[in-house]
Short mmCIF file of the C-alpha atoms (twelve columns), coordinates in Angstrom:
data_MODEL
# 
_entry.id   MODEL 
# 
loop_
_atom_site.group_PDB 
_atom_site.id 
_atom_site.type_symbol 
_atom_site.label_atom_id 
_atom_site.label_alt_id 
_atom_site.label_comp_id 
_atom_site.label_asym_id 
_atom_site.label_seq_id 
_atom_site.Cartn_x 
_atom_site.Cartn_y 
_atom_site.Cartn_z 
_atom_site.pdbx_PDB_model_num 
ATOM 1   C CA . MET A 1   108.394 102.372 103.519 1 
ATOM 2   C CA . PHE A 2   105.956 104.225 101.269 1 
ATOM 3   C CA . HIS A 3   105.936 107.217 98.990  1 
ATOM 4   C CA . HIS A 4   103.053 109.171 97.456  1 
ATOM 5   C CA . LEU A 5   103.429 109.485 93.688  1 
ATOM 6   C CA . ASN A 6   101.919 112.943 93.480  1 
ATOM 7   C CA . ASN A 7   103.276 113.566 90.002  1 
ATOM 8   C CA . LEU A 8   101.107 110.758 88.575  1 
ATOM 9   C CA . PRO A 9   97.427  111.291 87.772  1 
ATOM 10  C CA . VAL A 10  94.468  109.703 89.546  1 
ATOM 11  C CA . ILE A 11  93.360  106.343 88.184  1 
ATOM 12  C CA . ASN A 12  90.866  106.538 85.329  1 
ATOM 13  C CA . ALA A 13  87.227  106.146 86.449  1 
ATOM 14  C CA . ARG A 14  86.716  103.207 84.065  1 
ATOM 15  C CA . TYR A 15  89.097  101.100 86.164  1 
ATOM 16  C CA . VAL A 16  87.166  101.982 89.330  1 
ATOM 17  C CA . VAL A 17  83.942  100.826 87.659  1 
ATOM 18  C CA . GLU A 18  85.724  97.682  86.443  1 
ATOM 19  C CA . ALA A 19  86.971  96.966  89.984  1 
ATOM 20  C CA . LEU A 20  83.526  97.424  91.508  1 
ATOM 21  C CA . HIS A 21  81.976  94.934  89.039  1 
ATOM 22  C CA . ALA A 22  84.847  92.459  88.676  1 
ATOM 23  C CA . ASN A 23  84.555  88.726  89.357  1 
ATOM 24  C CA . TYR A 24  86.671  88.175  92.453  1 
ATOM 25  C CA . GLU A 25  88.097  84.833  93.492  1 
ATOM 26  C CA . LEU A 26  89.662  83.712  96.775  1 
ATOM 27  C CA . SER A 27  93.435  83.759  96.414  1 
ATOM 28  C CA . TYR A 28  95.912  81.418  98.069  1 
ATOM 29  C CA . LYS A 29  96.315  83.831  100.967 1 
ATOM 30  C CA . PRO A 30  93.672  84.350  103.661 1 
ATOM 31  C CA . ASN A 31  91.398  87.397  103.605 1 
ATOM 32  C CA . GLN A 32  92.342  88.356  100.071 1 
ATOM 33  C CA . ILE A 33  90.056  88.101  97.133  1 
ATOM 34  C CA . LYS A 34  91.517  89.031  93.738  1 
ATOM 35  C CA . ALA A 35  90.312  89.876  90.248  1 
ATOM 36  C CA . SER A 36  92.148  90.531  86.988  1 
ATOM 37  C CA . SER A 37  92.349  94.045  85.594  1 
ATOM 38  C CA . SER A 38  92.638  95.649  82.183  1 
ATOM 39  C CA . PHE A 39  94.812  98.339  83.851  1 
ATOM 40  C CA . ASN A 40  97.742  96.042  83.058  1 
ATOM 41  C CA . ASN A 41  97.532  97.328  79.470  1 
ATOM 42  C CA . ASN A 42  97.932  100.970 80.628  1 
ATOM 43  C CA . VAL A 43  100.811 103.104 79.304  1 
ATOM 44  C CA . LEU A 44  102.174 103.557 82.856  1 
ATOM 45  C CA . VAL A 45  102.354 99.783  83.424  1 
ATOM 46  C CA . LYS A 46  104.020 99.294  80.033  1 
ATOM 47  C CA . SER A 47  106.686 101.905 80.857  1 
ATOM 48  C CA . ILE A 48  107.389 100.217 84.210  1 
ATOM 49  C CA . GLN A 49  107.659 96.847  82.424  1 
ATOM 50  C CA . ASN A 50  110.116 98.337  79.917  1 
ATOM 51  C CA . LYS A 51  112.329 99.555  82.769  1 
ATOM 52  C CA . PHE A 52  112.032 96.753  85.361  1 
ATOM 53  C CA . GLY A 53  110.804 93.698  83.455  1 
ATOM 54  C CA . LYS A 54  107.659 91.713  84.058  1 
ATOM 55  C CA . CYS A 55  105.158 93.343  86.360  1 
ATOM 56  C CA . GLY A 56  101.417 93.231  86.661  1 
ATOM 57  C CA . GLY A 57  98.563  93.988  88.964  1 
ATOM 58  C CA . VAL A 58  95.231  92.808  90.268  1 
ATOM 59  C CA . TYR A 59  92.289  94.232  92.081  1 
ATOM 60  C CA . ILE A 60  92.324  93.129  95.705  1 
ATOM 61  C CA . LYS A 61  89.229  93.112  97.883  1 
ATOM 62  C CA . ASN A 62  89.418  93.051  101.662 1 
ATOM 63  C CA . MET A 63  86.093  91.979  103.082 1 
ATOM 64  C CA . PRO A 64  84.423  93.858  105.960 1 
ATOM 65  C CA . TRP A 65  85.913  93.230  109.364 1 
ATOM 66  C CA . SER A 66  88.916  91.379  107.984 1 
ATOM 67  C CA . TYR A 67  92.573  91.301  108.935 1 
ATOM 68  C CA . TYR A 68  95.478  90.411  106.658 1 
ATOM 69  C CA . ASP A 69  98.212  89.508  109.148 1 
ATOM 70  C CA . TRP A 70  101.734 90.963  109.360 1 
ATOM 71  C CA . HIS A 71  103.900 89.800  106.452 1 
ATOM 72  C CA . THR A 72  106.459 90.710  103.850 1 
ATOM 73  C CA . ASP A 73  105.573 89.988  100.232 1 
ATOM 74  C CA . ILE A 74  107.030 87.112  98.264  1 
ATOM 75  C CA . GLY A 75  107.860 87.631  94.592  1 
ATOM 76  C CA . ARG A 76  107.871 91.436  94.657  1 
ATOM 77  C CA . GLN A 77  109.938 94.067  96.352  1 
ATOM 78  C CA . CYS A 78  107.444 96.889  95.989  1 
ATOM 79  C CA . SER A 79  103.976 97.677  94.783  1 
ATOM 80  C CA . ILE A 80  102.023 100.642 93.603  1 
ATOM 81  C CA . ASN A 81  98.589  100.727 95.204  1 
ATOM 82  C CA . TRP A 82  95.570  102.773 94.209  1 
ATOM 83  C CA . VAL A 83  92.732  102.701 96.752  1 
ATOM 84  C CA . LEU A 84  89.462  102.519 94.820  1 
ATOM 85  C CA . LYS A 85  86.936  101.904 97.597  1 
ATOM 86  C CA . SER A 86  87.537  102.234 101.327 1 
ATOM 87  C CA . SER A 87  86.512  103.695 104.639 1 
ATOM 88  C CA . PRO A 88  88.349  105.711 107.307 1 
ATOM 89  C CA . THR A 89  88.721  102.571 109.467 1 
ATOM 90  C CA . ALA A 90  90.479  100.521 106.751 1 
ATOM 91  C CA . LEU A 91  94.204  100.668 107.516 1 
ATOM 92  C CA . THR A 92  97.475  99.558  106.012 1 
ATOM 93  C CA . LEU A 93  100.225 99.596  108.620 1 
ATOM 94  C CA . PHE A 94  104.016 99.104  108.540 1 
ATOM 95  C CA . ARG A 95  106.032 98.104  111.591 1 
ATOM 96  C CA . ASN A 96  109.667 98.210  112.664 1 
ATOM 97  C CA . LYS A 97  110.818 96.375  115.753 1 
ATOM 98  C CA . ILE A 98  112.152 98.590  118.547 1 
ATOM 99  C CA . ASP A 99  115.459 97.353  119.939 1 
ATOM 100 C CA . ALA A 100 115.309 96.053  123.488 1 
ATOM 101 C CA . PRO A 101 118.007 96.561  126.083 1 
ATOM 102 C CA . GLU A 102 120.761 93.954  125.910 1 
ATOM 103 C CA . GLY A 103 119.655 90.578  127.223 1 
ATOM 104 C CA . MET A 104 115.953 91.321  126.792 1 
ATOM 105 C CA . ARG A 105 113.557 90.287  124.043 1 
ATOM 106 C CA . SER A 106 111.713 93.102  122.308 1 
ATOM 107 C CA . ILE A 107 108.006 92.830  121.567 1 
ATOM 108 C CA . MET A 108 107.586 96.539  120.834 1 
ATOM 109 C CA . TYR A 109 107.248 98.127  117.394 1 
ATOM 110 C CA . ASP A 110 107.116 101.555 115.768 1 
ATOM 111 C CA . ILE A 111 103.913 101.595 113.716 1 
ATOM 112 C CA . THR A 112 103.388 103.742 110.620 1 
ATOM 113 C CA . GLU A 113 100.021 104.094 108.913 1 
ATOM 114 C CA . ILE A 114 99.927  104.654 105.162 1 
ATOM 115 C CA . ASP A 115 97.883  107.767 104.567 1 
ATOM 116 C CA . TYR A 116 96.476  106.754 101.197 1 
ATOM 117 C CA . VAL A 117 94.765  109.322 98.991  1 
ATOM 118 C CA . MET A 118 91.746  107.855 97.178  1 
ATOM 119 C CA . PHE A 119 92.440  107.109 93.502  1 
ATOM 120 C CA . LYS A 120 96.082  108.341 93.730  1 
ATOM 121 C CA . PRO A 121 99.055  105.972 93.500  1 
ATOM 122 C CA . THR A 122 101.255 105.151 96.491  1 
ATOM 123 C CA . LEU A 123 104.493 103.202 96.217  1 
ATOM 124 C CA . LEU A 124 105.083 100.645 99.009  1 
ATOM 125 C CA . ASN A 125 108.248 98.845  100.022 1 
ATOM 126 C CA . THR A 126 106.770 95.380  100.495 1 
ATOM 127 C CA . THR A 127 110.016 93.936  101.896 1 
ATOM 128 C CA . HIS A 128 109.041 95.664  105.190 1 
ATOM 129 C CA . GLU A 129 106.456 94.057  107.485 1 
ATOM 130 C CA . HIS A 130 102.955 95.318  106.869 1 
ATOM 131 C CA . CYS A 131 99.319  94.357  107.455 1 
ATOM 132 C CA . VAL A 132 95.854  95.394  106.348 1 
ATOM 133 C CA . ILE A 133 92.952  95.867  108.729 1 
ATOM 134 C CA . ASN A 134 89.475  96.567  107.405 1 
ATOM 135 C CA . ALA A 135 87.583  97.526  110.558 1 
ATOM 136 C CA . SER A 136 84.544  98.558  108.578 1 
ATOM 137 C CA . ASP A 137 81.153  97.311  107.481 1 
ATOM 138 C CA . HIS A 138 82.225  97.920  103.867 1 
ATOM 139 C CA . GLU A 139 84.634  96.152  101.568 1 
ATOM 140 C CA . ARG A 140 87.950  97.790  100.637 1 
ATOM 141 C CA . ILE A 141 89.201  97.531  97.060  1 
ATOM 142 C CA . ILE A 142 92.603  98.477  95.688  1 
ATOM 143 C CA . PHE A 143 94.501  97.979  92.487  1 
ATOM 144 C CA . SER A 144 97.948  96.655  93.400  1 
ATOM 145 C CA . LEU A 145 100.741 96.605  90.799  1 
ATOM 146 C CA . SER A 146 103.592 94.237  91.666  1 
ATOM 147 C CA . ILE A 147 107.150 95.231  90.786  1 
ATOM 148 C CA . ASN A 148 110.150 93.061  91.623  1 
ATOM 149 C CA . ALA A 149 112.717 95.846  91.770  1 
ATOM 150 C CA . PRO A 150 114.194 97.847  94.666  1 
ATOM 151 C CA . PHE A 151 111.889 100.475 96.172  1 
ATOM 152 C CA . ASN A 152 114.338 103.353 95.687  1 
ATOM 153 C CA . ASP A 153 114.986 102.467 92.029  1 
ATOM 154 C CA . VAL A 154 111.243 102.431 91.299  1 
ATOM 155 C CA . LYS A 155 110.711 105.638 93.270  1 
ATOM 156 C CA . GLU A 156 113.441 107.409 91.314  1 
ATOM 157 C CA . PHE A 157 112.112 106.159 87.976  1 
ATOM 158 C CA . LEU A 158 108.539 107.197 88.730  1 
ATOM 159 C CA . SER A 159 109.561 110.647 89.914  1 
ATOM 160 C CA . VAL A 160 110.379 111.597 86.310  1 
ATOM 161 C CA . VAL A 161 107.690 109.680 84.393  1 
# 
């Protein structure tokens, strides 16, 4: 569902500053506020585009005490996220339904929390159900790079970049 890209460097501090001072706008989805980013011109993004075609990213801000409901992403199969500002009570969770005994309906899930490392990239399989909870008095900001290619293909490619 996710994979830490430990072989890649931390995001450059200039993008963190850019994210903190960007002009954010409400997107078409609730509880998400987005801003454009010059990180799209980065060498890493260009190499991913050369391999997988069009991709791009935005800064995403989750406001304090907000919840972005369970969903799978449309228009991308995976993303690379860099957390740029957060708190210990801001969570991204994945869930998988637990099978119920025959004849019963299951409402139980296995939950996995993404253990992000500040400023380091994490690859997410956005075809799996996930949510974001910012149970904090502070905003959470990430850079999220959208890639419409299978998770394992992107993971393999990025392991040798």
